[in-house]
N, C-alpha and C positions, 0 to 999 in steps of 0.2 A: 364231628362235634356238633351238637344242636345249636340253633341260634340262641336259645335260652341260656345254655351253658356258656356260650361265648360272651353273651351280654353280662352274665354274672361275673365272669373272670375280669372283664373290662372294668366293671364297677369296683371289684376288689382291688385291682391294681391302682385305680384312680384314688380309692380311699387310702391305700398305703402311701401314695405319693403326697396326698394332702396331709396325712399324719406326720410324715417325715418333715415336710415344710414347716409344720407347726412346732416341731421340737426346738429346744434351745439350740443356738448355733454350735455350741461346743460338741454336740453329738454328731454333727454331719460335716464339720469342717475343722481344720486345725486352728487353734487359737492364734490370734495375732501376736507375734513375738514382742516382748517388752522393749522399750527404748533403752539405749545405753546409759549406764551410770558408771562413773569412774571405778575401776577395779573389777568390773563385771566380766573378767576373763580368767579362765583356768588354764594352767600349763601342766601337761601330763607327759611324763617321759614314756616313750613307747619302745625305744631301742637303745641298747647300751653300746659300749665301745667294742671296736673290732678293726683289724687292719683291712685296707682296701688295695686292690691291684692297680695302682697308678702306673701310668706309662713313664713317668719321670719321678724319681725320688721316692720318699716314703710318705704315705698318706694313712691317716687313721680316722675312722669314724668316731667322733666323740659322743654322739648321741642324736636322737631324733625325738622331738617333742610335738605334741598336738596342742595347738592353741584353740580354745573353744569358748563360745559365749552364746547365750540365748538372745542377745540383743539383735534386733532386725538390721542394724547398720553394720554388723560385723561380717567380715569375709570378703573374698574377691581381691586378694592382694597380689600386685604384679611388680612390685619394686621393693628394694630394701636398702636402707642407709644405716651404717654403723656410726652412731653419734659419739662425740668425744666424752660424754659423761657415762659411757658404758651401756647406754640404752640403744634400742633400735627404733627406727622410724620407717613406716611402710605406708603406701598409698593404695587405695582400692579403685576398682573399676567404676565405683559410684561416687568418687570424689571425696572419700573419707580418709583421714590421716590417723593412724594408730601409732602410739608411742608406748613401748613396753620395755621391761628389764630383761636382759639376757639370762637364761637359766644359769644358776650358779653364782650370779652377781647379786649384790644387795637389791632386794625387791622393793619396788615402788608401785603404787596402783597404776594399772594400765590406763591410758587416757585416749579418748577418741573424739575427734571433732571434724567438722566439715571444712574443706579447703574453701576459702572465700572465692566466689566466682561472680562473673557478670550475671545480672538478672536474666539475661537471655539464655543462659546455659541451663535449661530446665530439663532436658532429656538425658537419659543415661549415657547415650553415645557422645553427648557434649561434655560430660564430666568424667570420661573414662581416662584416668591417669594410669599409664602403662609403664612409665619410666621416671627415674629421679636420679639426680646427681648433686653433689655438694662441694663447695670450695672450703677446705678445712681452715683457711686463713681468715676469710671474711664471714663464714657461716651462711653465705648466700646459697639458695637452693633453686635448682632448675627442674621443672616437671615437663614430661612429654605427654601430650594428650593425643590419644590414638584417633578418635573419631573426628576431631577438629584439625588434625595435622598441625598442631600448635605447640610452641615451646613457651613456657611461662617462667619468669624469674621472680623469686621472693627475696627482697633485700633484708638481711638481718639487721642492718643499721637503722633503717627507718620504717620497716614493715610494709613498704610499698611493693606493688606488683607491676610487672611489665611483661609484655608478650609479643610474639612475632609469629606470623604464618609464612614460613619460608616458601618461596615459589617453587623450589626444587621438590617440596613435599606436597604440592597442591594436588597431584594426581595419585598420591599413595592411597591404597584402599582404606575404607573406613575401619575395617576390622583387622588391619595389619600395618598400621601406621608407625608412629615413633615408638616402637617396642623397646628400643634400647637407647639410652642417653648417658654419655660419660664425659665428665670433665677430666682431662688428663692433667698430670702434675705440672706440666709446662704451660698450662693455660689454654691449650687447644681443646676442642670439643669434637666428639664423634656422635653422630645420630644415625641410627640404623633401623630400617623397616624390618618387620617380622619376616616378610617374604612376599612373593607374588600372589596374585589372585588365583582362584580355581582350586580343584581338589588336589592337584599335584603341586607341592611346595616349589617355588621358584627362588633363585638367589635373592638374598637381601640386597637392598640398595643402601650404600653408606655415604654419609656426608661428613667430611673432615673440615672443620672450621679452624682458622688459626687464632680465633678469639671468641668471645661470647657471642653466640648466634643471635641473641636478642638485640644486639647492637647492629645487626645487618651484615652484609658482606656476601661474597660469592664463595661457596664451599668447593673443595675438591670432591668430585664424585667417583666412588669406587664400588666394588661389589664384594659380596661374601657368598661363595658357593657352599651350601651346606652338604653334609653327608645325606644320602638319599632318605627322603621322608622327614627330615628335621627342619625346624624353624628356630631362629634365634629369639631369645626372650629377655636377655639382660647381659650386661657387661660390668666388669670391675677391674681396676688396675692394681697390679702387684707392686711391692716396694721397688723392684728392679726395673720398673717401667713397662714390662709386658702386660698384656691384657688377657683376662679370662673371659670367655664367651660361653654363656649358658644356652644350651639347645634343648628343644623338646619335640618329641614325636608322639603320636597317639593312634591307636586303632579305634574305630568308631563303635565296636560292639557295646552292648549295654551290660554292665557299666564300662566306660572306656578304659583302655589299658595305655598308660603313659610310659614313655621311655625318655631318659634324659642323658645328656652328655656334656662334658666340659671340654672346650677347646682352649688352646693358648696361642697367642699371636703377638707379634711385635709391631707396634704402631709405626716404627721407623720404616717398615717395609710397605706401607700403604702407598700406592701409586695411582695416579689419575687414569680412570678408564680400565683398570685392571682388577682382578680378583685378589683379595687379601689372603696371603699365605698363612695357613694355620696348621697346628698339630693337635691330635687328640690327646687329652690329658687323662680323662677318666670316663668310662662308660658306667652309668649307674646300674647296679645289680644288687641282689640280696646281700646283706640285710637292709639296704636302703629301700624303704617302701616306694612302690610305684605311685607317683602323684604328679600333678601339674606344676612343677617348679618353675617359677617365673621371676623371682627376685634373687639377687646375688650381691653380697657385700664381703669385703676383705678387712680383717683386722690384723695389723702388723704386731707380732709379739716380740720382734727383735731377734737377732742372731740367725736370720734366714728362716725363721719359723712364722707361719701365718695361719690364721683361722679363716676358713671359707664358710660363710653362712648363707643358707638359701631358704626361701619361704615359698610355699605353694599357694596357687590360686584355686580355691575350692569352687569358684563360679557360683557360690551360694547354693550348691546342689547337695541334696540329702546324702548321696552316695560318695561324696568327696570330702576331704579334710583340709584344714589349714595346718600344714606341718612346717616345723622349723628344723633345719638340718645343719649340723656343725661338723666340719671336716678339718683336721689339723694336718698341714702339709709342711714337711721339712724341705724347704727350697735349697738349703745348703747341701743336703744329700743329692738333690736333683742336679745341681751344678757339678758336684763331684762326679756323679755318674756320667754326665754329658762329657766332661773333660776326659774321663777314662775311656769312654767310647770313641771320642775323637782321636785320642792317642793310639788306640788299637787299630782304628781305620787307617791312620797315617802309617803305622808299622806295616800293615798289610800292603799298602800301596808301594812303600819303599822296597818291600821284599819282592814285589812283582817286577821291579825294574832291574 
C-alpha cells in the first residue's frame, strides 16, 4: 500500500470517528434507564404447573413468573420476606427495598425505596443487602450486609435502626459474607456465610445466637459442608421447626449456567465446631428455569401444606432475569412417607435377628 493510500485511509477513519462523536448520544450508547415510579413493574407468567421429583413428600411447581422493570434501581435481589398482608418484600445488592403483591393475590402497585443508611455507606459493596429475616410478632426486620459484615435491625415500633459488626464475621470475605440470616421461631438467630474464598467453594461458617445478635453476645460457631460446587444463598424455617437451605452453583461460560438445590436440616442438631447435618430435598431441573436463585420464603397454608417462594438475583445483567418461583409442598405426605420408611427399616432389622 502506498503512503498516499495509507494517509487517505487514516483521514477517512478519523473523519468517521469525528462524525460518530458528533451524533446524538442515542445513536452510540444505550439511553439511561428512567427512575422508578410506583407500579413500574410487570409480572409475566413463564411456566405453568407440574409435579416435581422431591426427595420427601409431594411437591408441585405452581408457577414461574418474570418480574421486569425499565427502572435503573430495579434488580439484584438476594432475599425474600413473606409479609403478613400477602405481599413480598425483597432487598437488593444496591440497598433498595421492593414490595410487591404475589401472583394470584389482589394486586397493588409495586413500591421501591432505598433503605436508609449512614451517609458513609456510599459504595455498592457498602450497601449490599444479601439477607433478611423478620419477627412475625413485633414486625422487626434484620438485614445482613455482605460487604460490611454487618447486621442491622429495623424496629417496627419506633422506626429506629441499630447495627452490629460481630467480631466472628470480621474476616468473612467481602463477596461471601452474611449471605443467609434467619430468626428462628424460638428467638434464636442463625447467620451463615456463602462459603470460603477462592474458585473452589469452601464450607459455610455458621453462627448460632441464642438471642438478637444486634444486642451482642458470643455465638456458637458451626459449619455447613455443601455438595460439591454449591454455595448457600438463603434459609427459611418450616412450621415444624426444620430449616430449608437454598444452594446455588454455576458454570462460568457466557452466559453462566446456574444450578440450584434445596436442603433440609434440623436446627436442634447444630453442635459447636461440627458440620450441620442436612438432607437433599430437591434438585432444580426442567421445567424450573436455570437462574441465580438467592431469596427464599415460606408461607404456611395449614394442614401440613406450605408454599416455598424463591426469587433470583439478575445481577442487573442483560442475559439474566428476575424470576419468582412458587413450589407447593405437602409436608403431611412427607412425614407419612418417612414414618412408613422407618417402619419398613425396623421390620428389615427385626427380620435379620
